[in-house]
Steps between C-alpha positions, in 0.01 A plus 500: 500500500868525413600490135656166399880486488660525157587130486139415579374730224741344252397154614132582447579610143695178444218280625240685293711467186552129562123460525386721210808497277694795355390687184560338161786732403676417826454128440643533151797692634561234767502221241753695292721543806486132590614415147777759523624370836500136390699586189751689713532207739589271211744748347678562830603134524794593278657689791732333753326683785176335391663159513622585849152606617328194354768269643458667839126433489545141388735438792251619763261206474156513657140449395415486129265794454594708196730516201794723426559556130762253377489281811323167433423411862244701693631684807349693792294795380722764659806347333329488159404865546861584588644328193248648259538846654876486452453385141235761420713797604846378405509632144364846589239436234193508726228763503520841670245733652552875470549728682546261794796345313439146616466165322179348638455175310833333577414463868122476495448251214745234631350526849148463365579209267672307778216563743244408234667166435533423868136591566356342186352833390339553161637721228226754558578520872866542415436785256292685760764447770780623274295808413467582869868443568615715209261781594617498861869495404454794265299702752757440775767613257301812419462575871877535495511729198588860586351736240717795605812289489384335178630164615429202722584551866581129518757555227642808672555289811680230299207262542374272224130583480453207263578238760359690797162580344497181296522290814194676639302461178600138469388434858152629422487276192621194690262555790203518262605183320536313829142603575585713802245775432525864599635434850766271361610757243535761775706266715715394203582866439581533869753219479649588163582856604762344727641294213511762223850612404747595229768764439612611155869584520566222248337720234790738536810289543415142412425166662215262426316525833217702342399186313404345833270782606176395330562139594531595864190720470295213356638258759410744777149542363422128487668435835295771667173362364591148609588621850170685525327172410670357807390774733755781482356851505617847413416846636196664335693830483798337328491760221428836665602427860771685691736209441335375182594452135474862386687642798775240474562534127384852414537691829255792473477500121219252435195608299237275659228610262678323216421170666124535539371779273281338235601150617281251317372763258815626329753233405873555437573152366442574127728804527808297595765527228624187326868492416587460132873476578690287758662784691441747778195705403690827533698398190208422268450844347872505424459170314203638307698809408787284380266285292346809339843645424597170342189515280607848393830361377736662749853387404598313815867468409534879468351592837721736700274588793164388642304694758233314694270741683278347767316591821736604777376227733598212272861602441623329815355171371596508130775762486705470818775415551543602137821299457306186599201582283724559194677168548270237654676172569190283469170486321332558835690824557414602145132480594555801728717701260368802311798498261445133419129560438565766236761283332274192504230701326742642245628155409159330513421153618247229575149477643303823477806694384746417776463170681659239721772414250625860521586485871784251526836529670671478162305792356549707815877465444487523120771750390273672248227552760754609760637759257153639435410499870812701572349785295180518709438770759195457727365837610190640672231668296227734630243384242551140607471601865160653426372164368667261746393273662169468314722405207874428481589731207828553320649732239794369301724717284765342278782702348708361215868573443410725207273723710165352403251461784183299561258516795218271611262586783304219667253646752273192528608146581406212276294244690295746706139615459597776253707263284383148593639172383244307301405142581704398197806688629464339841480164323825579317662575836367179656611285208848649501522444875412131474686426175724196535351407837146413391404336176293721271200277568535524877553876480176538305324274751608710797423823320147385419433371851619820669285716275193312625624461857163610641343183361753250634410272786856505632821695440675163474406519132738790437776404745545128434605556134776729632637259759740344248695717259684391189877519496637768268825621361367857503622628836575828662853507630586539867383833638706515816 
């Protein structure tokens, strides 16, 4: 008897997990990620691109099935997934898996929540479905990780693994929540492989299109599951086939064992890194180094030269073109700037050390910050290369105008398994994200409900309180 196709093996794992439930540590991690995503969705409403995405969804009309954060009227599930996916990824504050270098929750969680509302699923069913989707997204990302290259093949091809793999994971989640079973999950993967997309040139030279990627991934996921409900089917060999997912995206470089080895026994979900800072993850160690140098009393106004040493592979994202990275025009561009990250840490800020208030257009153009950024060189470092991409390390050396020198090495990222954020720290992040848009009482209500999501009869309980947001004078300026 022939061995089942990869999609069928994944689908069997998904159906088993939906029936028996994931391990307790995975469930806990999922609840944390739902809270994180919902806070990000609220926070992202300050952006004009978010207003555009929500307005676009509101204009589409259709059946009332699910809620987008900040949109009082229910909309079709795929549209709610789109809006929440855009919101979740827009601040570059969402979680990251290493070394696959993708952001799993921003696509999977919105897809699952929308499908759960449309299907009337329980909180426990939703947690299990999200666990499956996250695990699949991460494993697909890892199938595209080249150990010799030390980087993602998706990334090398200019492809956004986050939206490509996130669409596939979200489809598995949505199919489970619509009650489609193992066959339905397999078919949903077969459809979604034709929808998955995203290129990452905007990381280098600007534009806000990347904010759409997780929205489109979540939309694709829910759409695929709904089409399967209506009879559409996909090829069983959609993953490993001659013209399948791996061949199309990764050519001959896919590591298929990453998808199925230990599937259902060894979980990656708890190992996904939370982001303590609202910026591209490659910049986080630079922020930490800056914060540590600040604690050491480095005289910022006497800095003559700063050297930021990082893995070679990340320079093109946070250090090139250097003239752009030293002088970002917007807060959004600053999120992808190594020089800005060091300076933000040196000057200190909000949240968990550097927060949302530190990435505005005004601060990106602030003359003092621009002057400090002009002193930063971003260079490759062999020690960082040896660690990347299991961590995104950095070494920062500051030289004063009188010859004094300080160095901080950050080999391990805050927010990952080796330096995790506590529940209290994640609560600080959530509360900062919703400040001004939810009352303190409503924020506590949502926080408490999400942390016992397994026990809820419906995810309406966590989404309905977020359908209407308070007006606020605390806004992030236009990030064009």
